[in-house]
Backbone as a ProteinNet text record, in pm:
[ID]
protein_1_A
[PRIMARY]
MNFIPFGDRVLVKAQEAEEKTAGGIILPDNANKEKPTQAEVIKVGGTPKHIEVGDTVIFSQYAGTKITLENEDYLILETYKDILGIIKK
[TERTIARY]
85.4	0	90.1	60.6	142.4	78.3	21	-43	38.7	69	141.1	59.7	11.2	-63.3	29.9	-19.4	58.9	42.5	143.4	136.7	106	3.8	-29.8	-140.6	-157.6	-264.4	-213.8	-307.1	-276.3	-383.8	-344.7	-437.3	-468.4	-597.5	-637.9	-741.4	-748.9	-850.4	-941.4	-1066.9	-1161.7	-1188.5	-1197.5	-1230.3	-1380.8	-1436.2	-1581.3	-1634.3	-1758.7	-1823.8	-1852.5	-1858.9	-1885.7	-2022.9	-2029.8	-2155.9	-2229.4	-2164.6	-2221.1	-2204.2	-2305.9	-2296.5	-2213.9	-2180.5	-2102.9	-2176.6	-2309.3	-2390.4	-2407.3	-2351.3	-2357.2	-2469.8	-2545.8	-2655.9	-2598.9	-2632.5	-2584.8	-2676.1	-2614.8	-2690.6	-2718.6	-2842.8	-2872.2	-2811.5	-2799.7	-2740.4	-2815.3	-2945.9	-3024.4	-3033.5	-2962	-2963.3	-2895.3	-2938.7	-2880.5	-2746.3	-2640.3	-2507.9	-2438.3	-2356.4	-2279.5	-2164.2	-2119.7	-2001.7	-1881.5	-1785.2	-1666.2	-1586.3	-1527.6	-1447.4	-1305.2	-1267.8	-1130.7	-1080.4	-952.4	-895.7	-748.3	-700.1	-558.4	-487.4	-372.8	-294.6	-221.4	-242.5	-180.5	-60	-74.1	34.6	30.9	146.7	158.3	223.7	168.3	228.5	358.4	419.4	550.1	554.5	445.8	450	432.1	334	309.8	427.7	483	597	557.1	438.3	396.6	301	266.8	179.5	261.7	248.4	324.2	229.2	274.7	198.2	172.1	48.4	10.5	-58.1	-44.3	-114.2	-264.5	-341.1	-485.8	-518.6	-596.4	-634.3	-784	-820.1	-959.3	-987.1	-1096.3	-1125.6	-1271.1	-1299.6	-1436.3	-1525.5	-1650	-1739.2	-1757.4	-1770.1	-1794	-1672.3	-1554.6	-1430.8	-1377.7	-1289.2	-1213.1	-1278	-1197.7	-1240	-1230.6	-1341.2	-1343	-1281	-1195.3	-1140.3	-1134.8	-1126.3	-1110.3	-981.3	-894.6	-767.9	-758.7	-732.8	-718.7	-837.4	-959.3	-1085.2	-1101	-1030.9	-1042.8	-1083.7	-1169.3	-1213.5	-1121.6	-1083.7	-995.1	-1048.4	-990.4	-1017.9	-886.3	-890.6	-777.2	-816.6	-738.8	-766.3	-657.3	-696.3	-598.6	-561.2	-431.6	-382.5	-440.3	-425.2	-461.3	-607.5	-678.4	-819	-911.5	-884	-975	-939.9	-812.1	-769.7	-771.5	-842.5	-858.7	-752	-700.4	-600.4	-547	-443.7	-375.6	-371.6	-396.4	-378	-250.6	-142.6	-14	-13.5	55.2	65.3	191.3
-117.2	0	123.6	216.1	336	458.6	444.5	557	593.9	722.1	770.8	884.7	869.4	978.7	1095	1217.3	1336.1	1373.9	1440.2	1499.3	1400.3	1432.7	1349	1248.7	1214.2	1121.8	977.8	884.9	742.5	676.8	574.5	494.8	370	343.5	229.1	144.6	19.2	-74.5	-104	-60.2	-77.7	-225.7	-262.1	-398.7	-408.5	-516.5	-533.9	-545.7	-500.3	-508.9	-655.4	-684.4	-820.1	-866.6	-993.1	-1053.2	-1114.7	-1117	-1181.5	-1088.9	-1084.3	-1001.4	-1072.3	-1001.3	-1060.3	-1177.6	-1174.1	-1282.5	-1400.5	-1392.8	-1504	-1497.1	-1387.8	-1374	-1334.5	-1410.6	-1382.6	-1278.3	-1171.3	-1063.2	-1096	-1079.3	-1104.2	-996.5	-1026.1	-931.3	-799.5	-801.3	-678.4	-600.2	-643.2	-571.7	-435.5	-340.1	-205.7	-207.1	-238.1	-248.6	-113.6	-89.2	34.3	25.8	142.1	145.9	98.3	33.1	-9.9	109.9	94.8	202.8	157	41.4	-7.4	-34.2	-9.8	-31.3	-67	-139.7	-173.8	-67.8	-22.2	79.3	12.7	67.2	14.2	98.1	231.1	323.9	441.7	499.9	613.6	728.7	849.5	969.9	1003.8	1115.2	1150.3	1198	1255.3	1318.1	1222.7	1131.6	1050.3	957.8	972.9	891.6	776.2	780	677.9	574.8	588.2	492.4	419	284.9	203	117.9	77.4	-13.9	-141	-188.7	-309.3	-282.1	-159.3	-123.8	-122.8	-141.6	-125.1	5.8	90.9	220.1	223.9	303.1	330.2	471.5	488.8	620.8	658.4	785.7	836.3	771.2	744.6	665.8	722.2	850.9	908	981.1	943.5	1011.5	960.7	1039.5	996.2	1021	994.1	1005.7	868.3	821.7	689.7	698.5	600.3	589.8	443.4	419.2	283.7	278.4	185.4	163.5	16.4	-14.1	-152	-237.7	-183.2	-249.9	-284	-215.8	-232.6	-98.7	-103.1	18.6	49.8	176.6	223.6	354.3	398.2	529.1	604.1	733.7	819.6	895.2	878.1	942	1042.5	1150.9	1246	1200.5	1190.6	1132.7	1199	1329.3	1395.8	1437.3	1433.6	1473.2	1351.2	1247.3	1133.6	1014.5	989.8	870.8	898.8	811.5	828.3	751.7	643.9	563.3	453.1	384.7	278.5	152.9	38.7	-90.9	-148.5	-149.6	-200.2	-352.1	-412.1	-559.4	-604.1
0	0	0	-87.4	-104.6	-41.9	75.5	143.6	266.9	283.4	400.8	460.5	585.2	648.2	683.6	671.9	705	851.5	904.4	1038.2	1147.5	1229	1344.2	1312.5	1186.8	1146.9	1139.8	1160.9	1147.6	1062.3	988	908.5	988.8	1010.1	1091.4	1019.2	1057.7	1008.7	1126.6	1118.3	1228.1	1252.4	1380.2	1418.8	1432.8	1385.2	1386.6	1529.1	1549	1679.1	1711.6	1840	1885.5	1837.4	1799.4	1756.6	1875.1	1992.7	2109.5	2230	2315.9	2435.9	2541.5	2648.8	2758.5	2822.4	2819.1	2875.6	2781.8	2660.2	2566.9	2466	2464.2	2369.1	2234	2130.5	1995.2	1932.1	1880.7	1818.5	1672.1	1626.1	1484.3	1395.9	1266.5	1171.9	1164.7	1187.6	1175.4	1306.4	1409.7	1537.7	1521.2	1598.4	1593.2	1666.7	1594.1	1654.7	1650.9	1752.9	1756.2	1658	1613.2	1527.1	1607.5	1542.6	1615.5	1664.9	1781.3	1837.5	1867.9	1816.5	1827.1	1686.8	1666.6	1534.2	1545.9	1446.1	1438.4	1355.5	1404.4	1333.9	1216.7	1095.6	974.3	933.3	934.2	899.3	995.3	1022.7	1113.4	1039.8	1057	999.4	1071.4	1037.1	1089.7	1233.2	1285.8	1416.8	1535.3	1535.9	1656	1687.8	1808	1846.9	1937.9	1995.4	2090.6	2030.1	1902.1	1834	1730.3	1730	1636.6	1552.9	1436.2	1351.8	1430.7	1428.1	1500.5	1633.3	1686.8	1810.7	1785.9	1891.7	1886.5	1954.6	1886.5	1943	1970.5	2070.3	2103.4	2054.4	1979.7	1923.7	1944.2	1929.8	1942.7	1837.2	1872.7	1788.4	1647.2	1630.8	1498.2	1443.5	1489.4	1451.4	1318.1	1260.6	1144.3	1010.4	909.1	769.6	706.4	650.3	586.2	447.8	415.8	280.6	240.5	109.4	57.4	-23	13.8	-55.5	-90.9	-216.1	-262	-217.7	-233.1	-200.6	-52.9	34.9	180.3	240.5	343.1	410.7	528.7	539.5	646.1	701.1	811.7	869.6	884.5	863	895	1021	1127.3	1255.6	1289.4	1353.1	1404.9	1545.6	1570.3	1694.9	1819.2	1832.3	1956.5	1963.8	1853	1850.7	1859.2	1780.5	1767.1	1855.9	1877.7	1951.2	2100.6	2172.9	2317.3	2396.1	2339.2	2409.1	2320.4	2371.4	2297.2	2381.9	2318.5	2382.7	2322	2400.4	2351.4	2355.4	2259	2255.7	2322.4
[MASK]
+++++++++++++++++++++++++++++++++++++++++++++++++++++++++++++++++++++++++++++++++++++++++

């Protein structure tokens, strides 16, 4: 992929919402599911020093700009505005 985010932006792949509740109830496809708020970092712009490719980030529910690259859907997030935290591996 030949995409490089500028400045404090990161390219992420959103992780799908759970199909099952904590109590074990399986949600049907037509259930009103929330948008995913976790994503895997695919590319990092030049500014963010504490986010690495492969990290999982938590972001605001309606944050980011949706784009499609090579038939895959991604989000571009601004590090300090959209990302709330990082889950390090």
